Backbone as CSV, one residue per row, in Angstrom:
resi,resn,N_x,N_y,N_z,CA_x,CA_y,CA_z,C_x,C_y,C_z
1,LEU,0.842,-1.189,0.000,0.000,0.000,0.000,0.881,1.244,0.000
2,ASN,1.343,1.570,-1.150,2.220,2.707,-1.336,1.443,4.002,-1.121
3,ASP,1.999,4.887,-0.307,1.324,6.152,-0.026,1.605,7.223,-1.067
4,GLN,2.396,6.912,-2.078,2.688,7.871,-3.133,1.631,7.735,-4.224
5,PRO,0.614,8.613,-4.202,-0.464,8.477,-5.187,0.017,8.831,-6.587
6,SER,-0.502,8.124,-7.573,-0.216,8.468,-8.959,-0.967,9.746,-9.298
7,VAL,-0.553,10.390,-10.365,-1.206,11.632,-10.774,-2.687,11.387,-11.039
8,GLU,-3.016,10.251,-11.650,-4.406,9.950,-11.983,-5.254,9.680,-10.740
9,ASN,-4.622,9.199,-9.694,-5.373,8.778,-8.511,-4.980,9.567,-7.266
10,ALA,-4.661,10.839,-7.423,-4.226,11.642,-6.278,-5.293,11.692,-5.189
11,ARG,-6.535,11.859,-5.587,-7.610,11.936,-4.591,-7.763,10.608,-3.855
12,TYR,-7.668,9.500,-4.585,-7.720,8.179,-3.957,-6.558,8.014,-2.986
13,GLY,-5.377,8.458,-3.381,-4.211,8.357,-2.501,-4.398,9.150,-1.219
14,GLU,-4.949,10.339,-1.338,-5.214,11.165,-0.158,-6.228,10.490,0.760
15,ALA,-7.254,9.905,0.168,-8.266,9.206,0.971,-7.654,8.003,1.675
16,ARG,-6.777,7.287,0.986,-6.126,6.120,1.584,-5.248,6.532,2.763
17,VAL,-4.496,7.617,2.605,-3.652,8.114,3.695,-4.520,8.524,4.882
18,ALA,-5.630,9.210,4.615,-6.541,9.619,5.690,-7.155,8.408,6.380
19,ALA,-7.560,7.409,5.593,-8.146,6.194,6.178,-7.135,5.485,7.064
20,ARG,-5.900,5.432,6.618,-4.877,4.778,7.428,-4.611,5.553,8.717
21,LEU,-4.567,6.870,8.637,-4.345,7.695,9.820,-5.444,7.474,10.856
22,VAL,-6.697,7.536,10.415,-7.821,7.346,11.334,-7.825,5.924,11.887
23,SER,-7.598,4.941,11.034,-7.566,3.543,11.489,-6.450,3.320,12.500
24,ASN,-5.304,3.949,12.278,-4.193,3.816,13.229,-4.547,4.404,14.588
25,ILE,-5.239,5.522,14.591,-5.652,6.132,15.862,-6.577,5.184,16.619
26,TYR,-7.577,4.627,15.923,-8.496,3.703,16.584,-7.804,2.402,16.972
27,GLU,-6.818,1.984,16.204,-6.016,0.811,16.566,-5.304,1.057,17.893
28,ASN,-4.713,2.238,18.043,-4.019,2.571,19.288,-4.986,2.670,20.460
29,LEU,-6.140,3.272,20.249,-7.138,3.340,21.316,-7.597,1.942,21.711
30,GLY,-7.767,1.069,20.733,-8.154,-0.311,21.020,-7.130,-1.022,21.881
31,THR,-5.860,-0.773,21.617,-4.797,-1.366,22.433,-4.892,-0.871,23.868
32,LEU,-5.137,0.420,24.048,-5.235,0.983,25.399,-6.433,0.424,26.155
33,VAL,-7.536,0.194,25.463,-8.709,-0.417,26.107,-8.415,-1.875,26.435
34,LYS,-7.846,-2.599,25.487,-7.556,-4.027,25.680,-6.595,-4.248,26.846
35,ARG,-5.629,-3.368,26.999,-4.624,-3.491,28.068,-5.066,-2.842,29.377
36,ASN,-6.324,-2.417,29.431,-6.914,-1.807,30.628,-6.211,-0.522,31.068
37,ILE,-5.605,0.175,30.117,-5.059,1.500,30.403,-6.220,2.494,30.480
38,PHE,-7.197,2.313,29.602,-8.440,3.078,29.645,-9.517,2.194,30.253
39,ASP,-10.334,2.774,31.103,-11.466,2.051,31.654,-12.451,1.741,30.528
40,ARG,-12.769,0.470,30.354,-13.619,0.031,29.240,-15.000,0.682,29.288
41,ASP,-15.654,0.689,30.449,-16.999,1.260,30.545,-17.002,2.758,30.244
42,LEU,-16.015,3.463,30.780,-15.914,4.899,30.520,-15.664,5.157,29.035
43,PHE,-14.771,4.382,28.449,-14.471,4.532,27.023,-15.714,4.296,26.173
44,LEU,-16.428,3.217,26.443,-17.614,2.895,25.648,-18.722,3.922,25.840
45,ASP,-18.880,4.420,27.056,-19.890,5.445,27.311,-19.593,6.700,26.494
46,THR,-18.315,6.996,26.330,-17.905,8.211,25.633,-17.808,8.039,24.120
47,TYR,-17.244,6.927,23.669,-16.860,6.805,22.260,-17.568,5.718,21.457
48,SER,-18.449,4.940,22.041,-19.004,3.794,21.308,-19.702,4.205,20.013
49,PHE,-20.449,5.274,20.037,-21.162,5.709,18.832,-20.173,6.104,17.732
50,ILE,-19.154,6.868,18.107,-18.149,7.330,17.145,-17.365,6.154,16.575
51,ILE,-16.973,5.226,17.441,-16.198,4.061,16.997,-17.032,3.206,16.048
52,ALA,-18.295,2.978,16.371,-19.156,2.154,15.516,-19.305,2.780,14.129
53,ILE,-19.495,4.077,14.074,-19.610,4.766,12.785,-18.285,4.704,12.022
54,ALA,-17.191,4.920,12.736,-15.877,4.869,12.083,-15.612,3.487,11.497
55,TRP,-15.946,2.437,12.252,-15.735,1.084,11.733,-16.572,0.851,10.473
56,ASP,-17.832,1.272,10.505,-18.690,1.089,9.331,-18.100,1.788,8.104
57,GLY,-17.516,2.950,8.315,-16.923,3.688,7.206,-15.591,3.143,6.731
58,LEU,-14.867,2.480,7.628,-13.518,2.010,7.307,-13.402,0.501,7.165
59,GLU,-14.478,-0.220,7.359,-14.435,-1.682,7.296,-13.884,-2.174,5.957
60,GLY,-14.309,-1.572,4.874,-13.811,-1.966,3.558,-12.321,-1.717,3.414
61,PHE,-11.856,-0.593,3.944,-10.423,-0.290,3.924,-9.645,-1.338,4.707
62,VAL,-10.136,-1.672,5.904,-9.477,-2.690,6.730,-9.428,-4.020,5.984
63,ALA,-10.535,-4.408,5.382,-10.579,-5.671,4.630,-9.587,-5.654,3.470
64,LEU,-9.492,-4.536,2.779,-8.561,-4.413,1.657,-7.112,-4.521,2.126
65,VAL,-6.784,-3.833,3.214,-5.421,-3.904,3.751,-5.092,-5.336,4.154
66,ARG,-6.011,-5.994,4.828,-5.779,-7.379,5.240,-5.613,-8.289,4.027
67,ALA,-6.439,-8.085,3.014,-6.374,-8.935,1.817,-5.072,-8.725,1.048
68,THR,-4.630,-7.477,0.932,-3.426,-7.208,0.140,-2.144,-7.557,0.874
69,THR,-2.180,-7.548,2.203,-0.976,-7.885,2.971,-0.961,-9.330,3.436
70,GLY,-2.130,-9.964,3.466,-2.220,-11.324,3.988,-2.127,-11.387,5.505
71,GLN,-2.228,-10.244,6.159,-2.118,-10.162,7.619,-3.484,-9.857,8.234
72,GLN,-4.113,-10.872,8.788,-5.436,-10.685,9.386,-5.376,-9.927,10.713
73,SER,-4.182,-9.755,11.259,-4.059,-9.061,12.545,-3.998,-7.543,12.398
74,ILE,-3.894,-7.048,11.175,-3.838,-5.598,10.981,-5.170,-4.983,11.413
75,TYR,-5.080,-3.982,12.242,-6.228,-3.252,12.786,-7.143,-4.133,13.637
76,GLU,-6.579,-5.156,14.244,-7.432,-6.021,15.074,-7.866,-5.329,16.354
77,ASN,-7.093,-4.391,16.864,-7.521,-3.668,18.063,-8.611,-2.645,17.738
78,PHE,-8.584,-2.112,16.530,-9.694,-1.277,16.048,-10.943,-2.144,15.935
79,GLU,-10.802,-3.322,15.358,-11.931,-4.254,15.254,-12.463,-4.615,16.643
80,PHE,-11.548,-4.814,17.589,-11.917,-5.154,18.965,-12.813,-4.076,19.581
81,ILE,-12.384,-2.804,19.491,-13.219,-1.763,20.112,-14.483,-1.501,19.298
82,ALA,-14.446,-1.780,17.998,-15.672,-1.653,17.196,-16.688,-2.702,17.630
83,THR,-16.217,-3.919,17.868,-17.107,-4.988,18.345,-17.692,-4.626,19.703
84,LEU,-16.831,-4.188,20.621,-17.313,-3.770,21.942,-18.324,-2.630,21.814
85,SER,-18.028,-1.680,20.950,-18.896,-0.515,20.775,-20.261,-0.907,20.234
86,LYS,-20.286,-1.754,19.220,-21.561,-2.185,18.642,-22.371,-2.998,19.646
87,ASP,-21.695,-3.851,20.408,-22.388,-4.623,21.446,-22.936,-3.706,22.537
88,HIS,-22.154,-2.709,22.914,-22.571,-1.746,23.936,-23.811,-0.982,23.470
89,LEU,-23.794,-0.522,22.233,-24.936,0.224,21.697,-26.172,-0.649,21.557
90,ALA,-25.975,-1.908,21.194,-27.115,-2.825,21.048,-27.742,-3.136,22.404
91,ALA,-26.913,-3.239,23.433,-27.409,-3.581,24.765,-28.143,-2.412,25.412
92,ASP,-27.639,-1.202,25.229,-28.244,-0.032,25.859,-27.906,1.199,25.032
93,PRO,-28.682,1.462,23.974,-28.349,2.573,23.087,-28.500,3.952,23.724
94,VAL,-29.216,4.047,24.815,-29.396,5.332,25.493,-28.490,5.361,26.712
95,THR,-27.508,6.246,26.691,-26.586,6.343,27.823,-26.899,7.537,28.714
96,TYR,-27.916,8.301,28.341,-28.299,9.459,29.149,-28.821,8.960,30.495
97,PRO,-28.404,9.579,31.595,-28.835,9.097,32.916,-30.356,9.121,33.072
98,ARG,-30.899,8.034,33.555,-32.341,7.933,33.780,-32.774,8.924,34.864
99,GLY,-33.950,9.494,34.657,-34.500,10.408,35.649,-34.011,11.843,35.522
100,VAL,-33.118,12.111,34.587,-32.626,13.474,34.397,-33.385,14.098,33.229
101,ARG,-33.872,15.304,33.442,-34.635,16.019,32.427,-33.811,16.176,31.149
102,ARG,-34.466,16.019,29.993,-33.817,16.223,28.691,-34.102,17.638,28.199
103,LEU,-33.178,18.219,27.474,-33.353,19.565,26.927,-34.071,19.561,25.586
104,ASN,-34.087,18.433,24.888,-34.814,18.269,23.636,-34.435,19.330,22.600
105,PRO,-33.195,19.296,22.099,-32.759,20.304,21.122,-33.581,20.253,19.839
106,ARG,-33.791,21.411,19.253,-34.591,21.535,18.029,-33.681,21.875,16.850
107,VAL,-34.052,21.375,15.706,-33.337,21.713,14.476,-33.638,23.175,14.151
108,PRO,-32.604,24.004,13.898,-32.851,25.407,13.543,-33.726,25.503,12.293
109,THR,-34.566,26.515,12.246,-35.513,26.686,11.146,-34.820,26.679,9.795
110,ILE,-33.722,27.393,9.690,-33.029,27.459,8.398,-32.501,26.086,7.978
111,ALA,-32.058,25.298,8.939,-31.573,23.949,8.630,-32.736,23.020,8.309
112,ALA,-33.857,23.223,8.974,-35.030,22.377,8.741,-35.497,22.470,7.294
113,LYS,-35.308,23.625,6.683,-35.708,23.797,5.286,-34.871,22.923,4.358
114,LEU,-33.673,22.589,4.782,-32.784,21.764,3.967,-33.063,20.278,4.123
115,LEU,-33.758,19.939,5.178,-34.039,18.536,5.466,-35.434,18.145,5.009
116,ASP,-35.625,16.880,4.791,-36.956,16.344,4.498,-37.822,16.545,5.727
117,SER,-39.056,16.959,5.576,-39.915,17.261,6.724,-40.101,16.065,7.645
118,SER,-40.136,14.843,7.116,-40.283,13.674,7.994,-39.029,13.462,8.825
119,SER,-37.850,13.777,8.269,-36.605,13.654,9.025,-36.567,14.663,10.158
120,VAL,-37.062,15.876,9.880,-37.063,16.913,10.905,-37.949,16.502,12.066
121,ARG,-39.114,15.936,11.771,-39.999,15.508,12.848,-39.336,14.437,13.697
122,ASP,-38.635,13.502,13.068,-37.971,12.440,13.825,-36.863,12.996,14.704
123,VAL,-36.092,13.956,14.190,-34.988,14.540,14.945,-35.512,15.387,16.091
124,ALA,-36.608,16.110,15.880,-37.119,17.046,16.877,-37.820,16.358,18.035
125,ARG,-38.136,15.105,17.918,-38.853,14.420,19.001,-38.009,14.226,20.214
């Protein structure tokens, strides 16, 4: 996976470098969670949603890197925290403390005009 993009594929090369940078960050965070340097519950409460979205966006990149290198262990700590994150969200998707009043933020009027009206109703609830 050469980071020197060809002239024809400069944008692809930039995306690949960005994907690797983000994946490396999550790989390092996964190592810290796995080694109990970070408290697992605190980490998942804070980052599970972000990690799950990041994995969904980068899963194809991870698969490609593994396929081209033949190394299934590449980004395994990222995969580890993605698995924990998805399981955490499935078990209890609402992490807001029970019994505490919600502020119920509203979509600004100008932004609502850009969204489909059914989406706005779902977000505003």
